[in-house]
Backbone as CSV, one residue per row, in Angstrom:
resi,resn,N_x,N_y,N_z,CA_x,CA_y,CA_z,C_x,C_y,C_z
1,UNK,0.833,-1.220,0.000,0.000,0.000,0.000,0.868,1.271,0.000
2,UNK,1.888,1.269,0.857,2.765,2.439,0.935,3.507,2.671,-0.387
3,UNK,3.870,1.574,-1.053,4.570,1.703,-2.327,3.691,2.377,-3.372
4,UNK,2.405,1.990,-3.396,1.460,2.594,-4.351,1.300,4.079,-4.061
5,UNK,1.158,4.405,-2.788,1.012,5.817,-2.398,2.282,6.599,-2.722
6,UNK,3.434,5.968,-2.515,4.706,6.606,-2.855,4.774,6.900,-4.351
7,UNK,4.370,5.947,-5.179,4.395,6.131,-6.632,3.456,7.262,-7.046
8,UNK,2.273,7.311,-6.427,1.324,8.399,-6.720,1.964,9.746,-6.398
9,UNK,2.623,9.822,-5.249,3.292,11.066,-4.861,4.377,11.465,-5.847
10,UNK,5.160,10.491,-6.285,6.240,10.766,-7.249,5.667,11.296,-8.566
11,UNK,4.571,10.696,-9.017,3.954,11.114,-10.280,3.301,12.493,-10.169
12,UNK,2.856,12.845,-8.968,2.244,14.165,-8.765,3.279,15.283,-8.708
13,UNK,4.505,14.948,-8.346,5.539,15.969,-8.124,5.774,16.884,-9.331
14,UNK,5.980,16.340,-10.546,6.212,17.243,-11.681,5.045,18.190,-11.943
15,UNK,3.826,17.709,-11.681,2.644,18.539,-11.923,2.639,19.773,-11.037
16,UNK,2.838,19.574,-9.727,2.769,20.751,-8.862,4.022,21.608,-8.947
17,UNK,5.177,20.975,-9.166,6.407,21.771,-9.257,6.388,22.671,-10.491
18,UNK,6.099,22.090,-11.634,6.053,22.879,-12.871,4.845,23.811,-12.869
19,UNK,3.733,23.333,-12.312,2.517,24.143,-12.272,2.661,25.392,-11.418
20,UNK,3.239,25.247,-10.228,3.431,26.420,-9.362,4.454,27.383,-9.955
21,UNK,5.463,26.836,-10.617,6.456,27.699,-11.287,5.797,28.478,-12.418
22,UNK,4.891,27.815,-13.132,4.148,28.480,-14.205,3.268,29.588,-13.641
23,UNK,2.626,29.293,-12.514,1.752,30.319,-11.900,2.556,31.542,-11.488
24,UNK,3.781,31.333,-11.050,4.642,32.465,-10.697,4.909,33.356,-11.906
25,UNK,5.027,32.733,-13.072,5.299,33.504,-14.292,4.060,34.256,-14.772
26,UNK,2.873,33.753,-14.426,1.627,34.419,-14.811,1.322,35.523,-13.809
27,UNK,2.198,36.506,-13.762,2.087,37.595,-12.796,2.541,38.901,-13.436
28,UNK,2.010,40.005,-12.917,2.367,41.318,-13.468,3.852,41.611,-13.309
29,UNK,4.451,41.108,-12.232,5.868,41.397,-12.012,6.702,40.858,-13.163
30,UNK,6.300,39.715,-13.748,7.078,39.145,-14.842,6.976,40.024,-16.090
31,UNK,5.807,40.586,-16.332,5.629,41.518,-17.458,6.509,42.746,-17.245
32,UNK,6.471,43.289,-16.030,7.310,44.449,-15.712,8.785,44.120,-15.923
33,UNK,9.185,42.955,-15.465,10.581,42.530,-15.583,11.000,42.428,-17.049
34,UNK,10.187,41.796,-17.864,10.523,41.623,-19.281,10.638,42.965,-19.998
35,UNK,9.677,43.840,-19.743,9.681,45.139,-20.425,10.784,46.064,-19.908
36,UNK,11.354,45.748,-18.764,12.452,46.569,-18.229,13.796,46.206,-18.860
37,UNK,13.860,45.085,-19.565,15.117,44.639,-20.160,15.499,45.517,-21.353
38,UNK,16.785,45.802,-21.456,17.265,46.637,-22.561,17.146,45.931,-23.906
39,UNK,17.213,44.599,-23.896,17.162,43.859,-25.155,15.753,43.374,-25.503
40,UNK,14.731,43.848,-24.756,13.363,43.451,-25.075,12.966,44.105,-26.399
41,UNK,12.443,43.330,-27.355,12.170,43.868,-28.705,11.193,45.034,-28.709
42,UNK,11.518,46.048,-29.482,10.605,47.169,-29.684,9.545,46.771,-30.705
43,UNK,8.406,47.448,-30.639,7.352,47.174,-31.605,7.757,47.735,-32.965
44,UNK,7.695,46.901,-33.996,8.133,47.328,-35.331,7.216,48.383,-35.942
45,UNK,6.005,48.550,-35.373,5.095,49.567,-35.895,4.987,50.770,-34.959
46,UNK,5.891,50.828,-33.984,6.028,52.037,-33.170,5.094,52.189,-31.983
47,UNK,4.419,51.118,-31.577,3.559,51.216,-30.396,4.440,51.377,-29.158
48,UNK,4.225,52.443,-28.371,5.094,52.710,-27.210,5.076,51.559,-26.201
49,UNK,6.192,51.342,-25.529,6.306,50.247,-24.576,5.321,50.362,-23.418
50,UNK,5.028,51.593,-22.986,4.090,51.727,-21.865,2.691,51.247,-22.245
51,UNK,2.299,51.492,-23.502,0.993,51.005,-23.987,1.035,49.489,-24.146
52,UNK,2.117,48.987,-24.711,2.260,47.526,-24.867,2.202,46.828,-23.506
53,UNK,2.877,47.414,-22.534,2.930,46.810,-21.202,1.543,46.769,-20.560
54,UNK,0.784,47.850,-20.701,-0.560,47.877,-20.137,-1.463,46.865,-20.830
55,UNK,-1.333,46.744,-22.150,-2.122,45.755,-22.880,-1.701,44.333,-22.497
56,UNK,-0.421,44.136,-22.241,0.068,42.827,-21.807,-0.531,42.453,-20.450
57,UNK,-0.659,43.429,-19.569,-1.256,43.169,-18.260,-2.746,42.862,-18.385
58,UNK,-3.405,43.540,-19.322,-4.815,43.244,-19.587,-4.948,41.814,-20.127
59,UNK,-3.989,41.416,-20.972,-3.980,40.047,-21.483,-3.830,39.029,-20.365
60,UNK,-2.984,39.346,-19.391,-2.808,38.481,-18.233,-4.115,38.345,-17.458
61,UNK,-4.775,39.471,-17.227,-6.070,39.445,-16.537,-7.081,38.601,-17.301
62,UNK,-7.006,38.667,-18.627,-7.979,37.979,-19.484,-7.955,36.469,-19.311
63,UNK,-6.773,35.906,-19.079,-6.673,34.448,-18.962,-6.873,33.966,-17.525
64,UNK,-7.065,34.927,-16.599,-7.230,34.554,-15.196,-8.628,34.801,-14.651
65,UNK,-9.447,35.566,-15.380,-10.794,35.840,-14.864,-11.740,36.274,-15.983
66,UNK,-13.033,36.091,-15.760,-14.053,36.521,-16.723,-14.061,38.043,-16.855
67,UNK,-13.897,38.722,-15.722,-13.853,40.190,-15.733,-12.678,40.686,-16.570
68,UNK,-11.539,40.008,-16.415,-10.353,40.378,-17.183,-10.549,40.134,-18.671
69,UNK,-11.240,39.051,-19.016,-11.490,38.750,-20.428,-12.393,39.801,-21.051
70,UNK,-13.370,40.266,-20.296,-14.257,41.318,-20.807,-13.475,42.609,-21.031
71,UNK,-12.583,42.919,-20.133,-11.719,44.096,-20.278,-10.838,43.950,-21.513
72,UNK,-10.367,42.745,-21.761,-9.539,42.449,-22.932,-10.329,42.672,-24.215
73,UNK,-11.570,42.207,-24.240,-12.430,42.370,-25.424,-12.601,43.844,-25.801
74,UNK,-12.681,44.689,-24.785,-12.979,46.106,-25.009,-11.743,46.994,-25.078
75,UNK,-10.561,46.410,-24.963,-9.323,47.197,-24.977,-9.141,47.898,-26.325
76,UNK,-8.587,49.094,-26.275,-8.394,49.888,-27.501,-6.946,50.353,-27.622
77,UNK,-6.553,50.584,-28.862,-5.249,51.158,-29.157,-5.325,52.677,-29.025
78,UNK,-4.182,53.360,-28.987,-4.209,54.828,-28.868,-5.010,55.526,-29.973
79,UNK,-5.127,54.887,-31.156,-5.893,55.508,-32.249,-7.401,55.269,-32.135
80,UNK,-7.820,54.587,-31.068,-9.243,54.360,-30.842,-9.778,53.053,-31.396
81,UNK,-8.968,52.370,-32.187,-9.411,51.084,-32.745,-9.314,49.987,-31.691
82,UNK,-10.141,48.947,-31.891,-10.072,47.811,-30.969,-8.689,47.184,-31.033
83,UNK,-8.156,46.851,-29.872,-6.780,46.346,-29.821,-6.668,44.920,-30.363
84,UNK,-7.732,44.128,-30.199,-7.620,42.695,-30.510,-8.725,42.219,-31.445
85,UNK,-8.323,41.396,-32.404,-9.279,40.777,-33.327,-10.040,39.645,-32.625
86,UNK,-11.112,39.181,-33.298,-11.915,38.090,-32.741,-11.076,36.837,-32.522
87,UNK,-10.149,36.555,-33.435,-9.310,35.369,-33.309,-8.416,35.466,-32.076
88,UNK,-7.905,36.660,-31.799,-7.072,36.859,-30.615,-7.893,36.671,-29.335
89,UNK,-9.104,37.201,-29.355,-9.993,37.065,-28.198,-10.346,35.599,-27.972
90,UNK,-10.631,34.887,-29.066,-10.981,33.468,-28.959,-9.821,32.667,-28.372
91,UNK,-8.603,32.996,-28.775,-7.449,32.277,-28.236,-7.318,32.517,-26.735
92,UNK,-7.520,33.746,-26.314,-7.417,34.043,-24.885,-8.528,33.347,-24.097
93,UNK,-9.689,33.195,-24.713,-10.765,32.414,-24.086,-10.320,30.963,-23.897
94,UNK,-9.675,30.427,-24.928,-9.180,29.049,-24.860,-8.152,28.890,-23.743
95,UNK,-7.256,29.857,-23.633,-6.223,29.802,-22.587,-6.873,29.881,-21.211
96,UNK,-7.827,30.798,-21.060,-8.516,30.939,-19.770,-9.242,29.647,-19.393
97,UNK,-9.895,29.030,-20.372,-10.627,27.788,-20.098,-9.687,26.653,-19.700
98,UNK,-8.470,26.666,-20.250,-7.481,25.670,-19.837,-6.968,25.951,-18.433
99,UNK,-6.626,27.207,-18.169,-6.032,27.556,-16.874,-7.015,27.421,-15.714
100,UNK,-8.308,27.599,-15.973,-9.276,27.507,-14.877,-9.361,26.083,-14.325
101,UNK,-8.919,25.116,-15.095,-8.820,23.735,-14.610,-7.390,23.389,-14.192
102,UNK,-6.435,23.902,-14.968,-5.036,23.527,-14.729,-4.546,23.983,-13.361
103,UNK,-4.725,25.258,-13.037,-4.189,25.757,-11.769,-4.851,25.094,-10.550
104,UNK,-6.188,24.913,-10.520,-6.765,24.174,-9.383,-6.225,22.754,-9.248
105,UNK,-6.008,22.074,-10.375,-5.429,20.723,-10.332,-4.017,20.773,-9.748
106,UNK,-3.266,21.803,-10.111,-1.912,21.990,-9.568,-1.967,22.153,-8.048
107,UNK,-2.877,23.011,-7.565,-2.973,23.253,-6.124,-3.388,21.979,-5.381
108,UNK,-4.340,21.254,-5.945,-4.795,20.005,-5.323,-3.661,18.978,-5.288
109,UNK,-2.917,18.890,-6.384,-1.809,17.924,-6.447,-0.745,18.244,-5.396
110,UNK,-0.517,19.530,-5.158,0.451,19.919,-4.125,-0.030,19.499,-2.745
111,UNK,-1.321,19.746,-2.455,-1.885,19.376,-1.155,-1.831,17.861,-0.963
112,UNK,-2.195,17.106,-1.999,-2.168,15.642,-1.918,-0.736,15.151,-1.710
113,UNK,0.200,15.728,-2.481,1.613,15.342,-2.337,2.102,15.591,-0.911
114,UNK,1.730,16.738,-0.374,2.154,17.082,0.988,1.536,16.121,1.996
115,UNK,0.266,15.743,1.762,-0.389,14.764,2.631,0.313,13.422,2.571
116,UNK,0.712,13.020,1.378,1.457,11.763,1.212,2.786,11.828,1.955
117,UNK,3.419,12.996,1.895,4.700,13.174,2.600,4.545,12.865,4.092
118,UNK,3.492,13.381,4.709,3.288,13.149,6.141,2.845,11.715,6.424
119,UNK,2.125,11.134,5.501,1.644,9.761,5.676,2.785,8.747,5.654
120,UNK,3.797,8.994,4.839,4.853,8.005,4.621,5.825,7.861,5.794
121,UNK,5.853,8.833,6.665,6.665,8.783,7.886,8.126,8.388,7.627
122,UNK,8.512,7.146,7.958,9.911,6.726,7.899,10.501,6.674,6.488
123,UNK,9.649,6.675,5.456,10.195,6.677,4.083,9.878,7.995,3.356
124,UNK,9.670,9.043,4.133,9.457,10.364,3.540,10.630,10.761,2.648
125,UNK,11.810,10.351,3.079,13.009,10.708,2.313,12.943,10.168,0.892
126,UNK,12.309,8.998,0.716,12.175,8.434,-0.629,11.312,9.312,-1.516
127,UNK,10.216,9.830,-0.941,9.339,10.724,-1.709,10.099,11.970,-2.151
128,UNK,10.839,12.570,-1.222,11.625,13.764,-1.547,12.688,13.443,-2.597
129,UNK,13.420,12.394,-2.349,14.554,12.032,-3.211,14.103,11.684,-4.628
130,UNK,13.124,10.792,-4.732,12.706,10.326,-6.057,11.872,11.378,-6.779
131,UNK,11.043,12.117,-6.050,10.277,13.218,-6.666,11.223,14.236,-7.287
132,UNK,12.263,14.587,-6.522,13.245,15.546,-7.025,13.994,15.026,-8.227
133,UNK,14.440,13.761,-8.156,15.208,13.179,-9.260,14.347,13.019,-10.513
134,UNK,13.130,12.512,-10.342,12.222,12.285,-11.470,11.866,13.595,-12.168
135,UNK,11.516,14.592,-11.376,11.136,15.884,-11.960,12.335,16.560,-12.611
136,UNK,13.500,16.435,-12.004,14.721,16.992,-12.600,14.983,16.384,-13.964
137,UNK,14.835,15.079,-14.057,15.034,14.391,-15.337,14.084,14.936,-16.405
138,UNK,12.803,15.058,-16.067,11.816,15.556,-17.026,12.129,16.987,-17.454
139,UNK,12.509,17.814,-16.476,12.779,19.223,-16.769,14.023,19.373,-17.645
140,UNK,15.064,18.619,-17.339,16.285,18.693,-18.143,16.011,18.245,-19.571
141,UNK,15.252,17.181,-19.717,14.897,16.688,-21.053,14.118,17.750,-21.829
142,UNK,13.073,18.299,-21.205,12.251,19.323,-21.857,13.061,20.593,-22.113
143,UNK,13.918,20.947,-21.155,14.730,22.152,-21.290,15.711,22.068,-22.444
144,UNK,16.339,20.920,-22.601,17.284,20.742,-23.710,16.576,20.798,-25.054
145,UNK,15.405,20.165,-25.113,14.624,20.199,-26.346,14.232,21.629,-26.704
146,UNK,13.754,22.372,-25.698,13.351,23.762,-25.928,14.547,24.641,-26.301
147,UNK,15.679,24.386,-25.674,16.861,25.203,-25.934,17.354,25.038,-27.368
148,UNK,17.367,23.809,-27.859,17.910,23.556,-29.197,16.911,23.802,-30.327
149,UNK,15.618,23.785,-30.012,14.623,24.075,-31.053,13.370,24.642,-30.394
150,UNK,13.503,25.902,-29.950,12.408,26.494,-29.181,11.134,26.652,-29.999
151,UNK,11.264,27.085,-31.232,10.066,27.310,-32.048,9.277,26.023,-32.261
152,UNK,9.984,24.905,-32.447,9.307,23.620,-32.606,8.624,23.219,-31.304
153,UNK,9.326,23.377,-30.185,8.743,23.050,-28.881,7.502,23.895,-28.618
154,UNK,7.584,25.176,-28.942,6.474,26.106,-28.764,5.277,25.669,-29.607
155,UNK,5.537,25.290,-30.860,4.467,24.872,-31.772,3.818,23.567,-31.314
156,UNK,4.638,22.596,-30.900,4.104,21.312,-30.435,3.199,21.520,-29.225
157,UNK,3.666,22.333,-28.290,2.897,22.608,-27.073,1.547,23.245,-27.407
158,UNK,1.565,24.266,-28.249,0.326,24.975,-28.583,-0.594,24.151,-29.481
159,UNK,-0.017,23.400,-30.411,-0.843,22.529,-31.258,-1.585,21.504,-30.415
160,UNK,-0.899,20.958,-29.423,-1.491,19.925,-28.574,-2.630,20.493,-27.724
161,UNK,-2.421,21.671,-27.155,-3.413,22.244,-26.246,-4.554,22.962,-26.958
162,UNK,-4.237,23.648,-28.069,-5.225,24.542,-28.664,-5.574,24.245,-30.125
163,UNK,-4.919,23.262,-30.726,-5.170,23.005,-32.147,-4.155,23.737,-33.010
164,UNK,-4.079,23.349,-34.272,-3.001,23.844,-35.137,-3.148,25.287,-35.593
165,UNK,-4.349,25.818,-35.639,-4.525,27.122,-36.286,-5.050,28.224,-35.372
166,UNK,-5.577,27.876,-34.207,-6.219,28.893,-33.374,-5.245,29.881,-32.745
167,UNK,-3.974,29.494,-32.639,-3.003,30.352,-31.942,-1.995,31.012,-32.886
168,UNK,-2.141,30.785,-34.176,-1.211,31.382,-35.151,-1.790,32.706,-35.645
169,UNK,-0.994,33.773,-35.490,-1.498,35.110,-35.780,-0.648,35.842,-36.822
170,UNK,-1.198,36.958,-37.303,-0.457,37.833,-38.212,0.581,38.610,-37.403
171,UNK,1.644,39.016,-38.087,2.661,39.821,-37.411,2.104,41.160,-36.943
172,UNK,1.015,41.599,-37.586,0.411,42.885,-37.203,-0.573,42.754,-36.044
173,UNK,-0.902,41.542,-35.639,-1.846,41.352,-34.532,-1.223,41.812,-33.219
174,UNK,-2.058,42.416,-32.405,-1.568,43.016,-31.169,-0.959,41.996,-30.211
175,UNK,-1.501,40.787,-30.169,-0.947,39.774,-29.255,0.533,39.527,-29.520
176,UNK,0.903,39.451,-30.795,2.316,39.228,-31.127,3.164,40.470,-30.866
177,UNK,2.533,41.614,-30.869,3.267,42.854,-30.640,3.530,43.104,-29.158
178,UNK,2.626,42.627,-28.301,2.821,42.836,-26.862,3.518,41.638,-26.200
179,UNK,3.387,40.463,-26.843,4.069,39.266,-26.360,4.951,38.692,-27.473
180,UNK,6.079,39.330,-27.758,6.975,38.782,-28.787,7.559,37.448,-28.346
181,UNK,8.167,36.730,-29.265,8.680,35.396,-28.955,9.675,35.408,-27.801
182,UNK,10.446,36.486,-27.673,11.406,36.567,-26.561,10.692,36.506,-25.214
183,UNK,9.503,37.082,-25.143,8.723,37.043,-23.907,8.439,35.595,-23.511
184,UNK,8.012,34.797,-24.493,7.685,33.393,-24.206,8.941,32.564,-23.956
185,UNK,9.996,32.885,-24.671,11.264,32.180,-24.471,11.763,32.399,-23.040
186,UNK,11.773,33.647,-22.620,12.218,33.959,-21.260,11.295,33.328,-20.221
187,UNK,9.988,33.374,-20.500,9.021,32.784,-19.570,9.212,31.284,-19.432
188,UNK,9.464,30.623,-20.557,9.685,29.181,-20.542,10.889,28.822,-19.687
189,UNK,11.971,29.562,-19.870,13.192,29.216,-19.131,13.160,29.712,-17.686
190,UNK,12.307,30.675,-17.404,12.055,31.020,-15.997,11.373,29.851,-15.298
191,UNK,10.345,29.290,-15.953,9.623,28.148,-15.385,10.556,26.945,-15.239
192,UNK,11.361,26.700,-16.256,12.315,25.587,-16.195,13.314,25.795,-15.056
193,UNK,13.849,26.998,-14.944,14.835,27.293,-13.906,14.274,27.163,-12.504
194,UNK,13.077,27.728,-12.281,12.466,27.652,-10.954,12.080,26.212,-10.616
195,UNK,11.546,25.494,-11.603,11.176,24.090,-11.388,12.401,23.248,-11.054
196,UNK,13.490,23.537,-11.743,14.738,22.809,-11.487,15.257,23.095,-10.079
197,UNK,15.160,24.340,-9.667,15.597,24.728,-8.314,14.791,23.980,-7.251
198,UNK,13.468,23.937,-7.428,12.609,23.230,-6.472,12.932,21.739,-6.460
199,UNK,13.105,21.162,-7.648,13.367,19.720,-7.766,14.687,19.326,-7.112
200,UNK,15.718,20.096,-7.382,17.034,19.806,-6.796,16.989,19.983,-5.277
201,UNK,16.233,20.984,-4.822,16.083,21.194,-3.378,15.412,19.985,-2.723
202,UNK,14.359,19.462,-3.359,13.694,18.270,-2.835,14.661,17.092,-2.770
203,UNK,15.441,16.936,-3.839,16.413,15.835,-3.894,17.425,15.940,-2.751
204,UNK,17.961,17.129,-2.539,18.955,17.332,-1.478,18.338,17.139,-0.094
205,UNK,17.101,17.593,0.082,16.410,17.376,1.362,16.180,15.889,1.599
206,UNK,15.893,15.167,0.496,15.727,13.720,0.604,16.997,13.036,1.072
207,UNK,18.120,13.444,0.505,19.410,12.887,0.935,19.681,13.195,2.405
208,UNK,19.392,14.428,2.796,19.623,14.846,4.182,18.755,14.042,5.141
209,UNK,17.470,13.901,4.784,16.546,13.167,5.645,16.913,11.681,5.708
210,UNK,17.377,11.120,4.611,17.819,9.726,4.572,18.968,9.510,5.561
211,UNK,19.914,10.423,5.569,21.053,10.325,6.495,20.605,10.437,7.948
212,UNK,19.605,11.284,8.180,19.080,11.450,9.545,18.458,10.148,10.026
213,UNK,17.621,9.537,9.163,16.958,8.278,9.550,17.965,7.144,9.746
214,UNK,19.014,7.142,8.958,20.036,6.075,9.068,20.819,6.179,10.374
215,UNK,20.922,7.400,10.899,21.668,7.602,12.136,20.830,7.324,13.382
216,UNK,19.503,7.313,13.199,18.613,7.105,14.349,18.583,5.626,14.733
């Protein structure tokens, strides 16, 4: 019985580790950070960064709440035109519908994992050690793939979640202007880096706890 519960905990680890790291990136501070970089791409059609940044924050709100999505629908450019086409709005609806299930599942998986940790008592170190090692392996594999062919990784991810055509936009569409590829590249490697940090920390804590139990 304990072995089955241990395996469940190990399988849940990548979900909550990567999920919580992703949630950290879905924050206004990350938008501020990206736009503060000197090498962050300028808009090729001259839209000022302060306007792009505000629209990016509205986009963030759109995928996190119904109120935010309504604000996104009604957003306007400085010339008075609507900022986003119907296709852009539909994509953000799709993202919101995914996240409204994804993030709660992440939170539940973390709570369950933590409950398993306390349940396992004398073999808690195994949960820490193997969860950390397993998640590290997955992250390194995904990270290397993304590093060597980011555009392909990006396309595979979006095709799988949203279909082949719903997320592909014109270069003139506002979504691509406020969220250039560098934004997603940096966001991806922020999530990978934070997830790796958490995973390695779990692994090291597992080793430490194992040594403690062996000495008792």
